[in-house]
C-alpha positions in Angstrom: 4.3 -30.0 -17.8 2.9 -33.2 -18.3 3.6 -36.3 -20.0 1.6 -39.5 -21.7 2.8 -42.9 -20.9 5.0 -44.1 -23.4 6.4 -40.9 -24.5 8.3 -40.3 -21.4 11.6 -37.9 -21.9 14.9 -39.4 -20.9 14.9 -37.8 -17.8 11.8 -39.1 -16.4 12.9 -42.7 -17.5 16.2 -42.2 -15.6 14.6 -40.7 -12.7 12.7 -44.0 -12.7 15.9 -45.7 -12.6 17.0 -43.9 -9.6 14.0 -44.4 -7.8 12.2 -41.3 -8.4 8.3 -42.3 -9.1 6.6 -39.0 -10.0 3.1 -41.1 -10.0 3.9 -41.9 -6.4 5.3 -38.4 -5.5 2.5 -36.8 -6.9 0.0 -38.8 -5.6 -2.5 -39.1 -8.2 -1.0 -41.2 -10.7 0.3 -38.5 -12.9 3.8 -37.6 -14.5 3.5 -33.5 -13.7 6.2 -31.4 -12.7 5.7 -27.8 -11.8 6.9 -25.4 -14.2 7.9 -21.8 -11.9 6.4 -18.8 -13.4 5.8 -15.3 -13.2 2.7 -13.2 -14.4 1.7 -9.6 -14.4 -1.6 -9.4 -14.4 -3.3 -5.8 -14.5 -6.1 -4.5 -12.9 -8.7 -5.3 -15.5 -7.3 -9.3 -15.4 -5.3 -9.0 -18.7 -2.1 -11.2 -18.4 0.5 -8.3 -19.6 3.7 -10.4 -19.1 4.9 -14.4 -18.3 7.6 -15.9 -17.4 7.9 -19.3 -17.4 10.5 -21.7 -18.0 10.5 -25.5 -17.6 14.3 -25.4 -16.1 14.2 -24.1 -12.9 17.8 -22.9 -12.7 16.6 -20.1 -15.6 14.7 -17.5 -14.1 13.9 -14.1 -15.0 15.8 -11.1 -12.7 13.3 -9.4 -10.4 14.6 -6.1 -11.9 12.7 -6.9 -15.0 9.4 -7.7 -13.4 9.7 -4.1 -11.5 10.6 -2.8 -14.9 7.3 -4.1 -16.5 5.2 -2.9 -13.5 6.7 0.5 -13.9 5.3 0.7 -17.4 2.1 -0.3 -16.5 1.8 1.8 -13.8 3.0 5.0 -16.2 0.5 3.8 -18.8 -2.5 3.7 -16.4 -1.6 6.9 -14.8 
């Protein structure tokens, strides 16, 4: 996730007030935040499922990923 200067969301602006400087933390002058994500990619390199949410507290259950993997395994025999 990346923001351009001048278009910073309230959380980033609040972070600056709290002494959190993403430009300094990242070390490259950017305002980027990692986004937790899970990808299921088949043997041909095709992305079959994605779970990504900027809110790191919301993550899909691992059981869902296992279910997807089982479905792919059945489909490819």
